N, C-alpha and C positions, 0 to 999 in steps of 0.2 A: 615625887609625883605619886598620885594615887594609882593603885593597880587597876581600878575600874576604868573601862574604856567606853565612854559615852558614844551615842550615835551622832554622827555628823553627816548630814545630807548635802551633796553638791549636785547642782543642775547646770549643765553647760555643754560645750562642744567636745566631741571626740573625733579626731581627724587623722589623716595620713598626709604628712608633709614631705616635700622635696626640698631639702636644705642644701644651699650652696654657700660655702664660706671661702675666704681667700686661700685656705690651705686644704680643704677637704669637701666632700660632697656625699650626701646620703639621699637616695631617691625614695626609699620607702621608710620613712621615719614617723612612727606613731606620735601624734601630738594632740592638741586640743586642750582647751582650758580645764575641762573636768578631769582629763587624764593626768596632767601635771599636778593639779590640786590634790587629787585622790592619792597619787603615789607618794606625795610629800606628807599629807595629813595622816596617812595610814600608820605612821610610826607613833602617833599620839592617840588616835581615836579609831572607833569602828566606823569606817566610811561607807556610805551608801551613795551610789553613783546613778544619776539619771541622764540619759543621752540617747543618741540614735546613730547607727552605723549601717553600712551595707554589707552584702555578702562577701565583699572583697576584704573585709577587716580581718587581720591576722589572728588566728586561733592562739598563737603564742602570747598575745597581749591579754586575751581572756584568761589564760593560765597564769600570767603574771599578776593580774588583778586578784585572782583567787589566792595565790601564794602570799600576796601582801595583806590579805585579809579584807580586801575591798569587795563589798557586796554589789555585784553588777546586775542584780535582778531587774533594775530599772533601765538597763541598757537595751533598747529595742534594736533588733537586727532585722532589717528589711531585706528579705531574700532576693528580691528582684531589683534592688537598688545598689548604688555605689556610695561609699563613704565620702564625706566632705574632704576635699583635697585642696591643699595650698602649696604653692611653689614660691620660694623667695631666695634672694641673694643678699648676703651680708656684705657690707663694705669693709674696708681695711680696718677701720676702728672698732668693728664688731658691735657698734651701737646702732648705727643706721642700717636700714635694709630696704630693698626694693622688691615689691610684690610683682612676680612675673606671671602667675596664673592663680585664679581662684575658681573652684568648682564646688558650689554648695551641695549639689546632689541631694541626698536624702535630708540633709540639714535644712534645706530651703523650706520644707514643710513640717519641720520639727514642732510638735506640740508636746510638752512634758506630760508624762503619765506616771503617777506615783503608785507603785505597788502597795498592797495592803500593809499598813503599819508604818510606811515611810512618813506619813503626815504627822506622826507623833515624835519624829526625831527631835532630840533636844536642841541640836545646833543645825543651822542652815547657812549654806553659802550659795548665793546666786551668782554664778560665774557669768561671763560675758555672752549674754543672749539678748534678744529683743526685750526692752523694758516691760512691754505688755505681758510677755510670757513670765518674766520675773514676778510681776505683780500677781499673776494668776497662781503661781506656785506659792507665793507668800500667803495668799488668802486661803489656800487649802490647808495650811499648817495649823496644828493644834497647839498653840502657845509655846513656840520655841523659846528657849532661854536666851539665845543670842543669834542674831542674823547679820551676816555680812554680805557685801555685794561688790561686783566689779562692773565696769562698763567700758565703752570705747568711743572714739570721736564720731563714728558713724551715727550712733544713737543720739549723741549731743546735737548733731546736725538735723536729723530727720525725725526724731521722736522725743524731743526735749520735754514736752509736757508730761508724757508717760514716765520719762526718766525721773523727773522731779518728784512725781508721786511715789516712786519706789524709794528714792533717797530719803524722803521724809519718814519712811516707815522702818528702815533698818537701823541697826546699832553701829555698824562700821561700814564705811565706804572706802574701797581701795581704788586708786586712780593714778595714772602717771602724770608727770608735770605738764606735758603738752595738753592732755585732756583737761587738767585743772585750769589752765589758762584759757582754753577754748570755752569751757563751761561758764567762766566768769568774765572774760574779757580783760582780766588783770594779768600783767606780765610778772609782777612781783608775787612769789609763791605764798608769802605770808598773807598778803592781801587776798590772793585767790582762795586760800584756805579759809580765811574768815568769811569770805563771801559764800563759800560752799556750806559752811556751818550755818549761816543765816538761812540757807535753803532747807535746812532741817537735818543735815548730817551731824549726828551727835559726836561721833569719833571719826576722824579722817586720816587715812594713810596716803601720802603722796610718794609713789615709787619713782626713783631717780636713776635706775640702772646701776652703772658702775660707781655712782656717787652715793649709793645707799638709799635711805628712805626717811621721810619726815612724818611724825605723828603729831596730830593736833587733837587733843582729847576734849571731852565736854566740859571739863573744869576750866578750860581756857589755857591750859599749859601745853607745851610742845616738847618734843624729844627728837633727837637726830640719831638714827642708827647708821653705822658705817657699812660699806661694802668691803668684803675681804679682798685685799690685793692678791690677785692670782697671776702666776707666771704665764699660764696659757688658758684661754677660753676656747673651748671646742665648738659650742653651739649655744647661743644665748636664748634660743626659743624656749618658752615656758618658764623663764626665770621668775617673772611676775606672778604667774599662777602657782609656782612652787613656793614662793614667798607667802602667798595667801594661804596655802595649805599648811605651812609651818605655823603661821600666825594664828589661824583659826583652830588648828589642831591643838596647839598649846593651851589656848583659852578653854577649849572643850575639856581637855585632860585635867586642867586645874579645877574646873567646875565652879569658878567664882565669878561674880559680876565684874565686867571690865572696869578697871580702875587704873590710876596712874602707874602703879607698880606692875600689875599684871599685863597691861598693854605694852609697857616698855620691854618686859621680858619676852612677850610674844613677838615684838619687833625683831629682837635678836634671833629667836628661833626661826622666824621667817627668813631673815638674812642668811642663816645657816643653811636652810634647805635650798634657797636660791643659789648659794655658792656651790653646793654640790651639783645642782642641776646643770650648770653651764660647763661642768668639767667633762661632759660627754654628750653624744647625740641622744635625742629623744629623752626617755626617762632612764637611760642605761645606768647612770650613777645612782639614781634614787633607789633602784632595786637592789643595790649592792651593800646598803648601809646596815648598821646595827646601832643599838643604843650607845655603845661605847664611842663609836666614831662621831655620832651626833653631839654627845656631851663634850668630847675632846675639842671639836670645832667651836662649840658654844664658849668654851673657856678661852679659845683663841680670840673670839670676838670680844669677850669681856676684857682681855688684855689690851685690845686696841683702844678701849675707852676708859682705862684705869688711870685716874688722876689721884689715887690715894697718897702717892708719894710726891706729888707736885708741891712746889713751894711758892708762896706769894712773894712778890718783891716787897721789901721792907721800906 
């Protein structure tokens, strides 16, 4: 990889979660799409974060951002407000969860504001926020080399037209399988993917949790990335955002147009960062890593899909 670290801007939520799993619980667990994305992508690129929090947001996380090399000049702190808070309980399978409480607080009136220079960031990821806000950020940018985005079922239901406008403009859409089916009305994921590409998505990543992820690129080809089998999953929160951070971070670090080879490698780096994320609460595992640990796990993923010594039946 090149030593140069390009600028990668992420705009999204920063939150405080109350996480309940079958075996553990953490009441003050920092989360949010932009948080997980930034902490994963910071191993590959110089991350710029735009979001909003309240006066209750922990100073230790601001210090963690600085230590990771995340530029949080775009993180607005509302001194008389409270941070977006979410409480959820994970079921025994650690895939399904039930939302117990949601308090948008300062995030309800969030309007992204880009500090000077942010608009010229080479790479952009529009994390899960209102499509209209995603579009506003995109239109302020000065020729980004690559733009990715995420979304959720709420925006598919209540802001579909705006969402389709954003999808048609970006280079990569990441979405989970439930959202892909909801967006298209197709149960079969291949048909759903082709339908989303007809909506304008040039490259599409469908995240499937413990079953890995699917890539459908603009050439019409597709690729399956596995998930790493883990003995213990501590907290699945943020896995998809960490995947996106590794995915976009690798592409930014490589500095090449997205192609079949670069997208496939990015899929594996995304899976690597997601696998680390779920091994701890919040972004705990993501802040403990180094290049050697990431590369070692990348090699483990490569071994999962190595068919070099397979033999065809004669």
